[in-house]
C-alpha positions as semicolon CSV with decimal commas, in nm:
position;residue;x (nm);y (nm);z (nm)
1;X;0,160;-1,525;1,239
2;X;0,101;-1,843;1,435
3;X;0,144;-2,194;1,299
4;X;-0,232;-2,243;1,333
5;X;-0,293;-1,937;1,112
6;X;-0,057;-2,064;0,846
7;X;-0,225;-2,405;0,843
8;X;-0,580;-2,275;0,818
9;X;-0,542;-1,977;0,585
10;X;-0,363;-1,923;0,255
11;X;-0,030;-1,742;0,290
12;X;0,062;-1,437;0,085
13;X;0,422;-1,316;0,081
14;X;0,425;-0,939;0,028
15;X;0,760;-0,791;-0,077
16;X;0,831;-0,417;-0,086
17;X;1,123;-0,211;0,043
18;X;0,897;0,088;0,114
19;X;0,747;0,025;0,457
20;X;0,452;0,257;0,392
21;X;0,365;0,058;0,079
22;X;0,405;-0,268;0,269
23;X;0,175;-0,159;0,552
24;X;-0,081;-0,036;0,298
25;X;-0,062;-0,367;0,111
26;X;-0,116;-0,563;0,433
27;X;-0,417;-0,344;0,514
28;X;-0,557;-0,391;0,164
29;X;-0,514;-0,768;0,179
30;X;-0,693;-0,776;0,515
31;X;-0,979;-0,580;0,359
32;X;-1,032;-0,816;0,066
33;X;-0,948;-1,163;0,197
34;X;-0,873;-1,378;0,499
35;X;-0,516;-1,471;0,417
36;X;-0,211;-1,477;0,640
37;X;0,049;-1,224;0,526
38;X;0,424;-1,254;0,568
39;X;0,642;-0,964;0,459
40;X;0,991;-0,898;0,331
41;X;1,171;-0,573;0,250
42;X;1,459;-0,716;0,045
43;X;1,497;-0,966;-0,234
44;X;1,716;-1,198;-0,028
45;X;1,463;-1,197;0,256
46;X;1,188;-1,274;0,004
47;X;1,381;-1,573;-0,130
48;X;1,440;-1,704;0,223
49;X;1,076;-1,661;0,325
50;X;0,948;-1,817;0,004
51;X;1,160;-2,127;0,065
52;X;1,064;-2,160;0,431
53;X;0,702;-2,042;0,450
54;X;0,589;-2,182;0,113
55;X;0,337;-1,904;0,042
56;X;0,039;-1,960;-0,185
57;X;0,101;-1,629;-0,363
58;X;0,386;-1,376;-0,384
59;X;0,319;-1,005;-0,440
60;X;0,659;-0,874;-0,549
61;X;0,786;-0,519;-0,586
62;X;1,037;-0,502;-0,870
63;X;1,261;-0,220;-0,746
64;X;1,427;-0,364;-0,436
65;X;1,747;-0,240;-0,269
66;X;1,962;-0,553;-0,285
67;X;1,855;-0,758;-0,585
68;X;1,580;-0,671;-0,829
69;X;1,238;-0,830;-0,823
70;X;1,317;-0,963;-1,170
71;X;1,612;-1,158;-1,027
72;X;1,399;-1,274;-0,733
73;X;1,136;-1,409;-0,975
74;X;1,401;-1,581;-1,187
75;X;1,556;-1,748;-0,881
76;X;1,216;-1,855;-0,748
77;X;1,139;-2,018;-1,083
78;X;1,471;-2,208;-1,074
79;X;1,405;-2,365;-0,734
80;X;1,202;-2,687;-0,722
81;X;1,044;-2,580;-0,392
82;X;0,918;-2,241;-0,520
83;X;0,884;-2,275;-0,896
84;X;0,505;-2,325;-0,888
85;X;0,415;-2,037;-0,654
86;X;0,223;-1,765;-0,843
87;X;0,413;-1,435;-0,854
88;X;0,244;-1,102;-0,917
89;X;0,468;-0,803;-0,983
90;X;0,358;-0,480;-0,817
91;X;0,557;-0,198;-0,971
92;X;0,563;0,162;-1,082
93;X;0,743;0,054;-1,401
94;X;0,476;0,096;-1,666
95;X;0,651;0,087;-2,003
96;X;0,579;-0,206;-2,236
97;X;0,943;-0,318;-2,234
98;X;0,942;-0,321;-1,852
99;X;0,624;-0,527;-1,851
100;X;0,767;-0,775;-2,103
101;X;1,093;-0,810;-1,907
102;X;0,906;-0,863;-1,580
103;X;0,669;-1,123;-1,723
104;X;0,951;-1,309;-1,898
105;X;1,137;-1,332;-1,564
106;X;0,869;-1,566;-1,432
107;X;0,603;-1,335;-1,293
108;X;0,253;-1,458;-1,369
109;X;0,089;-1,117;-1,364
110;X;0,177;-0,751;-1,351
111;X;-0,003;-0,476;-1,159
112;X;0,108;-0,115;-1,201
113;X;0,125;0,110;-0,894
114;X;-0,088;0,286;-0,801
115;X;-0,349;0,016;-0,850
116;X;-0,716;-0,010;-0,764
117;X;-0,818;-0,222;-0,467
118;X;-1,062;-0,409;-0,691
119;X;-0,774;-0,511;-0,920
120;X;-0,573;-0,642;-0,624
121;X;-0,877;-0,832;-0,500
122;X;-0,935;-0,988;-0,842
123;X;-0,574;-1,106;-0,862
124;X;-0,569;-1,247;-0,510
125;X;-0,903;-1,419;-0,567
126;X;-0,790;-1,564;-0,898
127;X;-0,468;-1,706;-0,758
128;X;-0,592;-1,824;-0,422
129;X;-0,950;-1,920;-0,515
130;X;-1,073;-1,747;-0,200
131;X;-1,415;-1,618;-0,117
132;X;-1,319;-1,256;-0,068
133;X;-1,551;-1,033;0,126
134;X;-1,728;-0,772;-0,083
135;X;-1,579;-0,426;-0,098
């Protein structure tokens, strides 16, 4: 991503340790909006990128190899430079207690995998106020 891209388009930080899921998410984002996407495969990398790229939205897998997405969300909320960035959890964890724990960690929304492209588009549109292309 060039500096020009990051200045002219909203930035979405996509975090998932599964590379297939990450590539799919990038493809889906390209299909529904004109945002720049930066990616991370670990919680620590996500924290670093959030601090330095200042994304407009974070799509965060909860089950990461180093630190959990719950801890990532909590740490993002504690930092004055990242505490206002919307965080959407993307996870296979679907029980009510998982959802409650994830939302109480600081995530703004919760989307269960597998999700519908229309649901992803609605969330991205809501948080970025973009004019997404029709599906």
